[in-house]
C-alpha positions as a printed Julia matrix, in Angstrom:
288×3 Matrix{Float64}:
 67.33  -85.09   89.71
 70.81  -86.57   89.45
 73.01  -84.47   87.24
 73.52  -87.66   84.75
 69.84  -87.37   83.43
 70.32  -83.62   83.43
 73.46  -84.14   81.08
 71.27  -86.68   78.77
 68.67  -84.05   78.27
 70.85  -81.26   77.59
 72.83  -83.58   74.84
 69.51  -84.52   73.27
 68.43  -80.8    73.04
 71.64  -79.79   71.31
 71.41  -82.79   69.18
 68.05  -81.92   68.06
 69.04  -78.64   67.3
 72.03  -79.71   65.16
 69.96  -82.25   63.25
 67.06  -79.79   62.8
 68.36  -78.11   59.49
 69.45  -81.52   57.89
 66.06  -82.79   58.65
 64.21  -79.83   57.3
 66.49  -80.43   53.98
 65.21  -83.74   53.97
 61.54  -82.91   54.25
 61.76  -80.53   51.43
 63.58  -82.95   49.32
 60.63  -85.38   49.72
 58.16  -82.82   48.99
 59.98  -81.5    45.79
 59.44  -83.59   42.48
 62.67  -85.31   41.28
 64.71  -83.7    38.88
 63.71  -84.84   35.47
 66.15  -85.98   32.77
 66.59  -85.03   29.31
 65.5   -88.56   27.88
 61.55  -88.71   29.09
 58.29  -88.88   27.4
 58.03  -85.21   28.18
 61.2   -83.7    27.16
 63.08  -84.35   23.71
 65.98  -83.22   21.73
 64.91  -80.41   19.6
 67.93  -80.19   17.05
 66.93  -81.57   13.84
 63.2   -82.43   15.31
 59.89  -81.35   15.21
 60.05  -80.84   18.94
 60.21  -77.67   20.93
 60.88  -77.13   24.65
 58.23  -77.96   27.13
 57.45  -78.51   30.54
 59.23  -76.69   33.29
 62.23  -76.14   31.12
 61.88  -73.31   29.16
 65.48  -71.98   28.75
 68.34  -73.29   26.78
 72.06  -71.86   27.39
 74.7   -73.46   25.31
 77.83  -73.18   23.36
 76.19  -72.86   20.0
 72.63  -71.95   20.53
 70.47  -69.86   23.27
 66.62  -70.2    23.25
 63.82  -69.47   25.19
 60.3   -71.54   25.06
 57.16  -69.38   24.64
 54.72  -72.1    25.69
 54.96  -75.52   24.91
 54.92  -75.04   20.97
 57.34  -72.19   20.23
 60.88  -71.77   20.76
 62.99  -68.34   20.06
 66.48  -68.44   19.64
 69.63  -67.47   18.41
 73.12  -69.15   17.33
 75.75  -67.74   19.54
 78.78  -68.22   17.3
 77.27  -65.95   14.34
 77.48  -62.98   17.06
 81.47  -63.52   17.47
 81.34  -62.66   13.58
 79.22  -59.73   14.07
 76.29  -61.17   12.56
 72.83  -60.45   14.3
 70.62  -63.56   13.89
 67.47  -65.29   15.46
 65.29  -68.35   14.75
 61.58  -69.22   15.39
 60.35  -72.67   15.51
 56.53  -73.49   15.82
 55.21  -77.02   16.39
 51.8   -76.81   14.79
 50.93  -80.3    15.17
 51.29  -82.23   18.38
 50.34  -86.17   18.77
 51.17  -89.4    20.42
 52.8   -90.65   17.14
 53.64  -87.52   14.99
 54.61  -84.11   15.66
 55.25  -81.3    12.84
 57.02  -77.92   12.99
 58.1   -75.18   10.78
 61.19  -73.23   11.72
 62.34  -69.75   10.15
 65.59  -68.2    10.56
 67.32  -65.16    9.24
 71.37  -64.03    9.75
 72.66  -60.73    8.43
 76.61  -60.25    8.26
 77.78  -56.98    7.22
 81.85  -56.94    6.48
 82.38  -53.51    7.44
 84.38  -54.05   10.45
 86.45  -56.43    8.59
 87.15  -54.51    5.35
 87.41  -51.12    6.63
 89.44  -49.85    3.43
 86.36  -50.88    1.25
 84.09  -48.33   -0.17
 81.15  -50.72    0.05
 81.99  -53.92    1.9
 80.02  -56.7     1.13
 76.66  -57.66    3.01
 75.39  -60.82    3.37
 71.8   -62.0     4.34
 70.98  -65.45    5.16
 67.47  -66.72    5.4
 65.91  -70.38    5.89
 62.81  -72.04    6.18
 62.46  -75.73    7.32
 59.67  -78.42    7.7
 60.1   -81.01   10.26
 58.44  -84.19   11.48
 59.02  -86.57   14.37
 57.62  -90.1    14.23
 57.7   -92.0    17.4
 58.2   -95.75   17.11
 57.87  -96.32   20.58
 59.68  -94.93   23.88
 63.16  -95.91   22.78
 63.2   -95.07   18.83
 62.28  -92.13   17.2
 62.84  -90.83   13.69
 63.07  -87.23   12.58
 62.91  -85.79    8.91
 63.36  -82.27    7.91
 63.66  -80.44    4.47
 65.69  -77.1     4.75
 65.4   -74.04    2.27
 68.19  -71.6     2.34
 68.74  -68.57    0.49
 71.73  -66.22    0.5
 72.1   -62.93   -0.6
 75.14  -60.77   -1.1
 75.92  -57.34   -2.31
 78.58  -54.93   -1.87
 82.19  -54.33   -3.4
 84.9   -57.39   -3.02
 88.36  -56.16   -2.11
 91.28  -59.21   -2.98
 94.57  -59.14   -4.43
 93.27  -60.79   -7.6
 89.83  -59.26   -7.9
 88.25  -56.16   -6.79
 85.03  -54.97   -7.7
 80.87  -55.19   -7.28
 79.43  -58.05   -6.14
 75.85  -58.81   -6.47
 74.47  -62.45   -6.23
 72.66  -65.12   -4.45
 72.77  -68.83   -3.7
 69.83  -71.38   -3.08
 70.5   -74.48   -0.96
 67.83  -77.32   -0.33
 68.91  -80.17    2.01
 67.28  -83.07    3.68
 68.09  -83.9     7.07
 67.17  -87.01    8.95
 67.87  -87.66   12.67
 67.35  -91.26   14.2
 67.46  -91.42   17.93
 67.78  -94.53   20.0
 67.59  -93.99   23.74
 69.43  -96.63   25.6
 68.59  -95.24   29.21
 67.57  -92.19   30.79
 70.34  -90.34   30.37
 72.01  -91.89   27.25
 71.02  -91.93   23.89
 72.34  -92.63   20.45
 71.79  -89.97   17.4
 72.56  -90.82   13.97
 72.28  -87.68   11.79
 72.18  -88.04    7.81
 71.97  -84.84    5.78
 71.62  -84.84    1.83
 72.32  -81.89   -0.41
 69.32  -81.91   -2.83
 70.77  -78.58   -4.8
 73.25  -75.75   -4.06
 73.27  -73.54   -6.93
 73.68  -69.75   -7.7
 70.38  -68.02   -8.34
 70.47  -67.22  -11.99
 73.47  -64.93  -12.4
 75.95  -63.57  -10.28
 77.76  -60.52  -11.42
 81.39  -59.44  -10.52
 82.88  -56.24  -12.02
 86.33  -57.03  -11.73
 88.75  -54.05  -11.54
 92.29  -55.8   -12.1
 93.99  -52.41  -12.04
 92.72  -48.51  -12.0
 92.62  -48.49  -15.84
 90.61  -51.91  -16.71
 87.2   -52.74  -15.83
 85.77  -56.42  -16.76
 82.12  -57.6   -16.31
 82.16  -60.95  -15.19
 78.89  -63.01  -15.21
 78.87  -66.41  -13.62
 76.21  -68.92  -14.78
 74.68  -71.35  -12.34
 75.22  -74.06  -14.87
 78.81  -73.38  -15.48
 79.98  -72.98  -11.84
 81.25  -76.24  -10.56
 82.43  -75.19   -7.18
 78.72  -74.38   -6.23
 76.46  -76.12   -8.56
 77.21  -79.9    -7.33
 74.74  -82.16   -5.81
 74.71  -85.52   -4.19
 76.9   -84.26   -1.06
 75.84  -86.13    2.12
 77.25  -86.75    5.58
 76.41  -89.45    8.04
 77.43  -88.57   11.81
 76.82  -90.91   14.62
 76.81  -89.36   18.13
 76.15  -89.9    21.86
 73.85  -87.68   23.65
 74.26  -87.46   27.61
 71.62  -85.89   29.8
 71.18  -85.21   33.24
 68.75  -82.9    35.31
 69.99  -79.75   33.12
 73.37  -80.5    31.76
 73.58  -82.03   28.22
 76.83  -83.19   26.37
 76.77  -84.37   22.74
 79.97  -86.11   21.21
 80.24  -87.8    17.7
 82.17  -88.53   14.96
 81.24  -88.93   11.24
 81.96  -88.51    7.64
 81.05  -86.84    4.61
 80.52  -83.14    3.17
 80.74  -80.86    6.21
 77.83  -78.51    6.6
 77.82  -75.07    7.9
 75.33  -74.61   10.92
 72.93  -71.53   10.45
 73.77  -70.47    6.95
 73.63  -74.31    5.62
 76.68  -74.15    3.14
 77.9   -77.39    1.95
 81.62  -77.87    1.28
 82.29  -79.64   -2.09
 85.01  -82.15   -0.48
 84.52  -85.01    2.03
 86.16  -85.07    5.45
 85.82  -86.61    9.03
 83.24  -84.55   10.6
 83.93  -84.47   14.5
 80.74  -82.81   16.46
 80.63  -81.22   20.0
 77.73  -79.76   21.84
 77.21  -79.02   25.46
 74.24  -76.87   27.06
 72.03  -76.4    29.75
 68.23  -76.78   29.93
 66.19  -75.34   32.9
């Protein structure tokens, strides 16, 4: 046998050895399912909708939320930014009805903020407890369009001692907040969607009477009762906001950017501010 065929055979063996890992990777990719994007019939937005995480994506890690899917109909999560304020919190969402056109869900959340770490000199620092209950529905008009509606009830209870330059004394009271939230989602492609979120404040009033025991100085004590009908800062209605945003979703990463106008709403505690501003939105998270 001549040397040339031997060299050719050796070259082929070395080429096969070099290509074997690449061929193996290509074969595995051919056998594995394609990465699923966010905007599919199986995967939906879970913010302000009746949908929960389902399928093979059961975790969410993001800038504002972390959640885990317990099956296809229950999400258990927390609002991450509240933990920066040392406020333990959690929410539970249950999609109790699933259909081709309608989906229905309820969501309950709770947060507790103890201001002891922020007010070390106060004998009884204020403690705020926030609980909310939401009823959500999502209506599918077809593959590209979906309308979600929600009614959100939020209650806030506060108890403790205030400590400011102008007013120091006992605090006991509560706040009730009822909102309507609507979200229209229009999917433009597999990775891009336009979402328009509207929020309307049905009621935000003090519960009955909120009591302050003011002590302007060490010799004076004044009992102050703020009636819900007389407090214009909290007892206002008809506040609203409209925020259009684009949502981009790839196999795991999701990005939302938007700009709207209206009365800003504080997430998680659902407190609506009395004045209107431009409202920018930003969210990013991973689902896997």
